[in-house]
N, C-alpha and C positions, 0 to 999 in steps of 0.2 A: 353336285353342288360344291363340295367343297373338296379340298385334295386327301385322297383317299391313301396314297402312298407313305405320308411317315409313317402316320400311327397303326398303318398295318404293316409297314418294316419293325416298326416300335415292338408290335405285336409278336411278330416272328422270332426278333432277338430275345425278347423274353421269353416262347416258348423253347428256343434254343437253351438259355441258361438254364430254366428249368429241367428239362431233358439231363442235361448230361452235370449237374450239380445239385440233386436233391438233399442231398444230407447236411440239413445245418441249414441250407437255403432258405427258408423259412421268415427270416426278419429282413431278409433284403428281398427277398421277391415278395412281402408286405410294400416295401420301398420301394419299388420297381412297379409295381401293381398302379401302385397311389401317382406315381408321376405316371405313367402313362393315361390313367383315366383323367386327371388335371392336363397331357397335353391333349388328348382327343378330346378335352369338354369345354376348355380354347377355342382348340379349332374348328368345332360346330357352333361354339358362341360367335366365332369371329364369321363362319360363314352364316347364318342367322343375318347378322347384322349386316352383312354385306350384301347379301342376294334378298332382303325381303321384300322389297318393290317387284322381284323379277320371279321368285321363286314363288310358287304355290305352298310348298312344304318348308319351307324356311321356318315356321312356330315350332315342328317336329325337331330341328335338329337344336332348335334353344333352349327346348324341355329336355332331352339327351345332355348338350352339353351342361344343365345348371345342375341338372340329375347327376354325373359323371366326376362336374367339379364338387359338388357336396359328400359324392364318397369318398373322394380324393381328401379333401379337407378331413375329414374323419379319421380317414386313413395314416395320417399326418399326426394329425394330433392325440389318438389313443391309440400308437404302432402296439400294445401289451394285448389289442383286441384280435383276439385270433380265434381258431376252433368252430363251434357254432355259430358264433356271433358272426364271424367274418364271410362264413358259409352264407349265410343267410342275407348278409349286406351282396355278397358278390351273387347270390341265386338271384335275386331281387333285381337289380342291376341288368343280368342278364335276360331275364323274364321281358324286362321292361323294353330294355333296348331290343331285344328280340323280335317284340312283336311290334314294335315304330318299323326297323326295319321291313321286315312282313309285308306290313300294310303299305311303305312305301313302293317293292318291291311290284307289289299290285297294282298301286293305282297309277304306277309307272308303266305297267303292260303295253299299255297302246300309244305309250310317248317315243319310250329310250327301245333299245337293241340291248339286250344284256343284262335287263332285269331278273334273270332268274338265278344272275349269280347274286344280284342281293336278296332273294326269296329264302336262297339256300343258306346266306351267310343267318337270315332273320331266323331259321329254321334250326341251325347249329347253335345261334343264339339262345334258341329257348330251351334246346334240347340240354344243353350244358347249365344253364338254369337252372331247368329240374333234378341235375342231377345231381346240381351243386347243393341243393334243397334237400335231398336225398339222402346224399351222403354226409355223416358226419367231416368237415373239412379242415383236418387235423393236419399237424405239418409231416405227417407219413408218406410216404415218399410214392406211393399211388395216388393220393391228390397231390401234390405238387406234381404229380407227371399228367394228371386230367388238366390242368390248369394249362400248364404246358402244352400237350397239345390241342386243348382248344385255340391257345392264343395262336400258335402257329396254322393253323385251318383256316383262322376267322382273318390272321393278318395275312393272308395267301389270299385269300379271296375280294380284301379288302384293297390288294396292290393290283389286284385284277379289275375289280371295278374302276379305281383309277386308270387303270389304260383305257378299257370298255370309254369310263367317258371322255378319255380324252382325244382318242380317236375320233368322237363322236362327235367332239367339239370341232377339230380340223376340217370335218365334213360337212360339216354347217359353214366353218368360212368360207370353204371351196365353193360352197354353192352361192352366196355373196356373190 
């Protein structure tokens, strides 16, 4: 429904940064994560508004967009919130987003090809959310690497989803 490449590429860049420069990057990662959530949330809101008449699941993107923007605002207003509180916010966001992605992938399995990518993204996001809630999320190197690895994997899946969506769209145009 929405262009998946931009948030996917932002996530990949965020992940590379987290893996390359973990020490002392906690504050910057919080800011970058907030920017990622804000951009992704705005894109989801715009997509839900643009496609609310034609897409059955427009409301899903509206809810995800509002949740992402809310978490982004908290991140910008209270950047000192780190550790367990940030882990809970990120973990809950990931659980909710992963569940929505998983449900959308299952709902679309008879409608589109490549729905398995969305299902895989949902499972990966849920797993990340559970891990973030179980492990105290500090500015440790391991925690930052975990976040970076998740961002790179999930971003890659969303870029693939973007290519699949464009391929499907071009096939539909050819049929008409």
